[in-house]
N, C-alpha and C positions, 0 to 999 in steps of 0.2 A: 414655092420655097420651102426649103426642108428647114427644121429646128435645128438650132444650135444648141447643144447641151454641155455645160462646163460643171466641173467638179475640182476639188483638190486630190492630190496624190497622197492622201492620208488613208491608213487602214480604218475601216468600220469597226472600232474596237467594241461597240455594243453588240454588233452581231457576233464577231470573232471570239472574243473574250467575256462577254457581259459586263463591260466596262464602259462608263460614259464616254462618248466621242468628244474629241477635244475642239472639234469644230463640226457644223451640220452638213458640209458637202463632202463625203469620203469617195473614195477611188472607185467604189461600187455603184455611185450614183446613176452612171449611164444604163448599166443593165438593170437598175431598179427601175428608172424611169421607162426604158425601151420595152423590156421585158414584163415588168409587173405593174407598169403604168404608175408609178409612185413619182409624180412631177415634182413633189416637194424634196426629192433626193439630189435634185440639180439646182444649181445657183441661177435664180430668176435674173440676177445682174449681170448674166453672161460674161462671168470672171472667173477664173480658176487656173491651177496648173496643168490640167486635163481637160480636152475638148473631144467633142464628136459632132458628127453631123448625122441627124435622124432622116435619111431617106425612106420615103414609103413608095415602094412601087408594086404594080401587078406585073406578074411576069407570067405570061402564058406557058402551057406544058411544052417542053423542049424550046423554049424562047431563050432569050437573053436580055439583059439591059446593061449598059454601059456607063459608068459615071465618071466624068473627067474631072478632075479637082486642079487647081493650082493653088498653091500657097504662096502668097505675096504680102508685101507691105504696101503697094502701090494701088490707089483707089482704081475700081474697074474702069472708069472714064480715061485714065492714062493709058491703059493697057490698048493698044489699036486693035489688036487681034489675038484674045487672050488664049485661044486655043488653034492658032495657025501654023505655018511651017516652022517657026522656031521652037514651038511648044513641043511638036512633033519630034524633030530633031534632038532636042534635049531628052525627051522620053525615051526614045531608041537609043541613046547613048548611056544612059542609066540603066537601061533594061540588059545592054551589051555588057556593062561593067558588073551587073549582078550574076549574069550568066558566066562571065569568067571566074568570078569569085566563087561560085558553087562548083563550077567544074573543077577548079583547083583542090577544092576542099574533097569533092568525091573521089579525085585522083589518090588523096593521102589516106583516106579511110578505106 
């Protein structure tokens, strides 16, 4: 199971401006935890306005890994098949919408 990382969406004023932080879990907390190993930068109570999932994967040369996420307010046991046909159809529809949006932007530019 990957680690869940939570912070607040507040600037790290200590780091940016050498001024005391208003609260301990700043928006750069995820990068501080993942890249620099500073686990004190993320909220141990798993609360905050920013969240991340820390997946640690070993990927072979020329290999690939796929991570499938589904954000829902439903408990897992209520989702009969969390990544079944309905998920795939919804994913493909959102992908088509994004493709159409960016195609329109590229025509304008």
